[in-house]
MDTraj code that builds the backbone (N, CA, C; nanometers):
import mdtraj as md
import numpy as np

residues = "MET ARG SER CYS TYR ASN MET CYS ILE LYS MET PHE PHE GLY TYR SER ARG SER TYR SER MET THR HIS THR LEU LEU GLU LEU ASN MET LEU SER PHE ASP THR LEU LEU VAL ASN SER SER ALA ARG PHE LEU HIS CYS TRP LYS ASN CYS ASP ASN GLU VAL VAL LYS HIS LEU SER ALA VAL LEU ASN".split()
xyz = np.array([
    [7.9872, 9.7722, 10.9206],
    [7.9181, 9.8683, 11.0021],
    [7.9046, 10.0007, 10.9271],
    [8.0131, 10.0352, 10.8545],
    [8.0119, 10.1644, 10.7830],
    [7.8995, 10.1662, 10.6793],
    [7.8862, 10.0583, 10.6024],
    [7.7810, 10.0595, 10.4989],
    [7.6416, 10.0616, 10.5603],
    [7.6290, 9.9988, 10.6772],
    [7.4978, 10.0004, 10.7484],
    [7.4645, 10.1465, 10.7962],
    [7.5664, 10.2135, 10.8526],
    [7.5525, 10.3496, 10.9026],
    [7.5102, 10.4392, 10.7806],
    [7.5831, 10.4239, 10.6689],
    [7.5523, 10.5064, 10.5533],
    [7.4084, 10.4797, 10.5024],
    [7.3717, 10.3541, 10.4906],
    [7.2424, 10.3170, 10.4405],
    [7.1344, 10.3695, 10.5337],
    [7.1502, 10.3575, 10.6619],
    [7.0501, 10.4022, 10.7584],
    [7.0309, 10.5563, 10.7464],
    [7.1411, 10.6294, 10.7344],
    [7.1309, 10.7737, 10.7199],
    [7.0523, 10.8117, 10.5974],
    [7.0874, 10.7461, 10.4849],
    [7.0156, 10.7795, 10.3622],
    [6.8671, 10.7391, 10.3724],
    [6.8355, 10.6287, 10.4285],
    [6.6953, 10.5907, 10.4436],
    [6.6182, 10.6778, 10.5369],
    [6.6813, 10.7105, 10.6532],
    [6.6142, 10.7933, 10.7545],
    [6.5813, 10.9334, 10.6995],
    [6.6738, 10.9926, 10.6272],
    [6.6602, 11.1288, 10.5772],
    [6.6023, 11.1386, 10.4346],
    [6.5720, 11.0228, 10.3751],
    [6.5038, 11.0220, 10.2466],
    [6.5921, 11.0451, 10.1253],
    [6.7217, 11.0134, 10.1342],
    [6.8113, 11.0257, 10.0156],
    [6.8058, 10.8947, 9.9416],
    [6.8289, 10.9069, 9.8052],
    [6.8326, 10.7840, 9.7284],
    [6.9574, 10.7104, 9.7470],
    [6.9573, 10.5788, 9.7228],
    [7.0716, 10.4936, 9.7450],
    [7.1936, 10.5380, 9.6571],
    [7.1669, 10.5983, 9.5447],
    [7.2712, 10.6343, 9.4506],
    [7.3291, 10.7782, 9.4852],
    [7.2707, 10.8482, 9.5739],
    [7.3184, 10.9817, 9.6066],
    [7.4507, 10.9748, 9.6798],
    [7.5393, 11.0641, 9.6517],
    [7.6734, 11.0653, 9.7135],
    [7.6656, 11.0729, 9.8650],
    [7.7335, 10.9860, 9.9331],
    [7.7365, 10.9877, 10.0806],
    [7.8103, 11.1142, 10.1315],
    [7.9108, 11.1558, 10.0630],
    [7.9813, 11.2773, 10.0991],
    [7.8873, 11.3960, 10.0985],
    [7.8099, 11.4116, 9.9909],
    [7.7106, 11.5198, 9.9781],
    [7.6055, 11.5051, 10.0852],
    [7.5613, 11.3868, 10.1104],
    [7.4575, 11.3640, 10.2152],
    [7.5089, 11.4144, 10.3473],
    [7.6287, 11.3718, 10.3840],
    [7.6812, 11.4103, 10.5157],
    [7.7069, 11.5614, 10.5252],
    [7.7514, 11.6178, 10.4193],
    [7.7715, 11.7663, 10.4132],
    [7.6397, 11.8405, 10.4252],
    [7.5370, 11.7952, 10.3586],
    [7.4097, 11.8636, 10.3588],
    [7.3424, 11.8493, 10.4961],
    [7.3643, 11.7419, 10.5665],
    [7.3061, 11.7145, 10.6981],
    [7.4003, 11.7666, 10.8108],
    [7.5158, 11.8072, 10.7745],
    [7.6122, 11.8505, 10.8794],
    [7.6409, 11.7422, 10.9781],
    [7.6638, 11.6158, 10.9231],
    [7.6913, 11.5018, 11.0083],
    [7.8325, 11.4519, 10.9858],
    [7.8828, 11.3739, 11.0800],
    [8.0168, 11.3155, 11.0721],
    [8.0063, 11.1802, 10.9991],
    [8.1194, 11.1510, 10.9311],
    [8.1281, 11.0177, 10.8660],
    [8.1492, 10.9099, 10.9736],
    [8.1230, 10.7859, 10.9320],
    [8.1421, 10.6716, 11.0231],
    [8.2848, 10.6680, 11.0800],
    [8.3793, 10.6875, 10.9907],
    [8.5218, 10.6797, 11.0324],
    [8.5545, 10.7884, 11.1336],
    [8.5035, 10.9078, 11.1148],
    [8.5260, 11.0181, 11.2068],
    [8.4634, 10.9892, 11.3406],
    [8.3406, 10.9365, 11.3403],
    [8.2750, 10.8948, 11.4633],
    [8.3504, 10.7924, 11.5382],
    [8.4065, 10.6968, 11.4708],
    [8.4838, 10.5881, 11.5271],
    [8.6055, 10.6412, 11.5932],
    [8.6827, 10.7265, 11.5261],
    [8.8050, 10.7835, 11.5747],
    [8.7732, 10.8700, 11.6982],
    [8.6739, 10.9568, 11.6872],
    [8.6348, 11.0411, 11.8013],
    [8.5940, 10.9618, 11.9242],
    [8.5159, 10.8550, 11.9013],
    [8.4711, 10.7700, 12.0102],
    [8.5862, 10.6975, 12.0770],
    [8.6792, 10.6473, 11.9954],
    [8.7931, 10.5818, 12.0526],
    [8.8812, 10.6755, 12.1316],
    [8.9043, 10.7978, 12.0796],
    [8.9820, 10.8963, 12.1547],
    [8.9157, 10.9344, 12.2853],
    [8.7835, 10.9518, 12.2814],
    [8.7103, 10.9870, 12.4038],
    [8.7176, 10.8784, 12.5054],
    [8.7031, 10.7516, 12.4602],
    [8.7112, 10.6337, 12.5520],
    [8.8487, 10.6305, 12.6133],
    [8.9579, 10.6461, 12.5350],
    [9.0916, 10.6379, 12.5895],
    [9.1167, 10.7508, 12.6869],
    [9.0665, 10.8660, 12.6600],
    [9.0795, 10.9861, 12.7509],
    [9.0155, 10.9526, 12.8862],
    [8.8921, 10.9031, 12.8765],
    [8.8167, 10.8685, 12.9999],
    [8.8861, 10.7527, 13.0764],
    [8.9373, 10.6529, 12.9999],
    [9.0053, 10.5446, 13.0674],
    [9.1286, 10.5901, 13.1423],
    [9.2111, 10.6730, 13.0765],
    [9.3331, 10.7230, 13.1425],
    [9.3084, 10.8183, 13.2547],
    [9.1991, 10.8839, 13.2577],
    [9.1664, 10.9829, 13.3580],
    [9.0703, 10.9353, 13.4605],
    [9.0415, 10.8058, 13.4657],
    [8.9452, 10.7510, 13.5568],
    [8.9988, 10.7327, 13.6965],
    [8.9201, 10.7638, 13.7965],
    [8.9641, 10.7521, 13.9347],
    [8.9333, 10.6139, 13.9987],
    [8.8654, 10.5321, 13.9254],
    [8.8197, 10.4000, 13.9718],
    [8.9433, 10.3115, 13.9936],
    [8.9544, 10.2531, 14.1094],
    [9.0757, 10.1665, 14.1392],
    [9.0814, 10.0418, 14.0534],
    [8.9675, 9.9855, 14.0157],
    [8.9681, 9.8657, 13.9270],
    [9.0190, 9.9091, 13.7866],
    [8.9764, 10.0171, 13.7404],
    [9.0212, 10.0640, 13.6089],
    [9.1715, 10.0933, 13.6109],
    [9.2165, 10.1635, 13.7166],
    [9.3561, 10.1911, 13.7360],
    [9.4411, 10.0629, 13.7340],
    [9.3931, 9.9600, 13.8057],
    [9.4589, 9.8304, 13.8143],
    [9.4682, 9.7685, 13.6754],
    [9.3583, 9.7674, 13.6040],
    [9.3516, 9.7091, 13.4709],
    [9.4438, 9.7828, 13.3727],
    [9.4437, 9.9125, 13.3886],
    [9.5311, 10.0004, 13.3023],
    [9.6795, 9.9621, 13.3268],
    [9.7162, 9.9421, 13.4544],
    [9.8533, 9.9095, 13.4880],
    [9.8894, 9.7711, 13.4387],
    [9.7975, 9.6765, 13.4498],
    [9.8250, 9.5385, 13.4044],
    [9.8365, 9.5376, 13.2532],
    [9.7590, 9.6113, 13.1823],
    [9.7527, 9.6079, 13.0360],
    [9.8726, 9.6860, 12.9743],
    [9.9312, 9.7717, 13.0469],
    [10.0434, 9.8503, 12.9951],
    [10.1696, 9.7759, 13.0307],
])
top = md.Topology()
chain = top.add_chain()
for i, resn in enumerate(residues, 1):
    res = top.add_residue(resn, chain, resSeq=i)
    for name in ("N", "CA", "C"):
        top.add_atom(name, md.element.get_by_symbol(name[0]), res)
traj = md.Trajectory(xyz[None], top)
């Protein structure tokens, strides 16, 4: 998935395949795939733990 993300960003914004992904992300002020994944996981866990839904609370109790 990471390589797909990187390839799509380069294609969409017109960067060559050989151009540095780090420089690409810095120039576009975008996050890397790994950073997006960590942020999304943290956001999901935060929402999961703070959810008021009874089904989610039950699942959380069962899974812990």
